N, C-alpha and C positions, 0 to 999 in steps of 0.2 A: 292576633291576640288570642291567648288561651281561653277556653271556655271557663266561665266563672265557677262552675262546679269543681273544676280541677285546680283552680288557683289557690295558692297558699293564703292563709289568713293575712299574712304580712303584705302580700301583693294586693289583696282586696283592700287593705287599709290605705295603701298608696292611692288607690282609686277613690276611696271614700273621701280622702283629703281633697280630691278634685271634684267633690260633690256628685259622685257617680251613685245614683240611686240603686242601680242593679247590684253593684258591689255591696252596698249596705244591706240590701234585702238578702243577699246570699249569706252574709255574716249572721244576720238575724235568724234565718232558716237553719243554718248550720249549728248554731249554738244556743238557741232559746231553751230547749229542753234541759241541757246540761246546767245552764245558769239558773233556770227556774228551780231545779232540784236543790241547788245550793241555797238559794234564797228561802225555799220552803223549809229546809232542814234548820235554818237559822231562826225563822220567825214562826213556823208552825201554822201559818194561815195561808190558804190558797190565794185569796184575793190580794193580800198584802205581798205575797211572793211575786205574783203577776205584776203588781205595780212596781216593785223593786226592779225587776228585770226590764220592764218597759222604760222606767226612768233612767236606768243605766245605759240602755241603747240610745235613748234620746240624748243623753249627755255625750255619748260617743259621736252621734251625728252632728251635734252642735259644736263640739270641740275635738275633732279627730286628731288634732295636733298634740293632744295630751298624751297620746301613746307615742313614745319615741323609740323607734327601732334601734337607734344607735346605743341605747342603754343595755341592749342584749337580752331583754326579757321577751319571751314568746308572747304573742297576742293573748292567748288564753290565760296565761299566768297573770298578765297585767289586768285582764278583764275580770278574773276572779277577785282581784283586789278592789276593782270598781264596785262589783256586785256586793262583796263582803262589806265594804264601807257603807254602801247604801243601806244594807240590812242592819248594820250596827247603828246607823243614824236613826232608823225606824225604831229599833229596839229601845234606844235611849229615850225616844219621844214617848213611848208607851210604857216605860219602866214602872211607873206607879200604878198602871191599870192591871188588873189581874185577869187571867183567863186566856189560855191559848188552846186552840184546837189540837187534838192529839192525832198524830198520823195513824190512820187506820191501816192495818196490814191484812193481806189476804189470808184467809183461814182455810186450812185443809178440810174439805167437807167430810172426810172420813173420820174425823175426830168426834168423840162424843160431846154433847152439848156442855157438860160440866167442864171438861178439859179446855174446850174452846173458850168458855168464859174466863177460866183461870189464865189462859195464854193471853187473852185480850187485856185482862186487868194488869198482868205483868208487863205487857208491852206499853200500856198507858203509864205505868209507874216509871219505866225506863225513859220513855219520851218526856215525861214531866221532869224527871231528874236532869235530862239533857237540857231541856228548855230553861231550867232554873240555874244553870251554870252562868257565871259571868260571861258577858258577850264575847270577849276575846278568847276565852277558853273554849266556848262553844264553836267559834269560828275555826280555831285551830283543829279541833276534833273533827269538824265537818270536812275541812279541806283535806286532812290526812287520811281519815278513815272512810268517809263516804265518797269523796271525790277521787281518792287515790293519788293525790299529788305527793310528790316526794317532799321530804322535809325542806329541802332547798326551795322548791317551787312554792310551798305553803308559806315559808318565811318571807319570800319575795312578795307574795300576794298580800300578806298582812303588814308588810313594811317593817319587819323585825329581823334580827339575826337568828341564826339556826339555834343557838343556845337558848335564846329567849323563847323560841317556838317550842323547843323541847321542854322547857320549864312550864309553859302554858299547857302542853299535853300532859305532863306529869300531874299538875294540879287538877286538871280536868278529870283524869282517871281517878285520882284520889277522892275528889268530890263525888263522882259517880259511885265509887265503891262505898264511901261512907253513907250516902243516901240510900243505896240499895240494901246495905247491911241494916240500916235503921228500919227499913220497911220489911226486913226479913226475907228479902229475895236472894241474898247471898249470906253465907255464914262466915263469921270471923275465923281465922286460923285456930285460935284457942278453943273454938267450939268443936273442932275435930278430935281433940284430945286423945 
């Protein structure tokens, strides 16, 4: 039998179906960081993102048969869908409560303090605008731009057709552009006159 480190995700899933703890642990080690990043970009909160990923992996362990290799989806594409759905469920539950932590970005220490504050504020506005998008638009944006999935893979992860995904992306970009224009972070075309 091949070493677990070298086995494909799909082979590890066959072993997980047989209740192989080592195979499950390998999948968790291999993919936790990737899916944590996905969950964090969707919910904006560290603890909540950790919970989302943990719950998704627990569901995988409890119901490994829910991934069906015969449907042709790669394990990671399918698991993006699981994590995205977990995150969407969480977002719907807290929809009426306000306040999300904003992703802190690393700041170049060579910049002066004023520019650093401006950059930080600008980043907060951008992150707030992304967090304010409807859940499915935010998920589409996250999967395509942050996670680098192809439109086909992202559409599969969201359970929509490619045209529907493209529509979600167009609406997300338009919403971000409108919000950032409203905040004065980008200028309208007519302002360039």
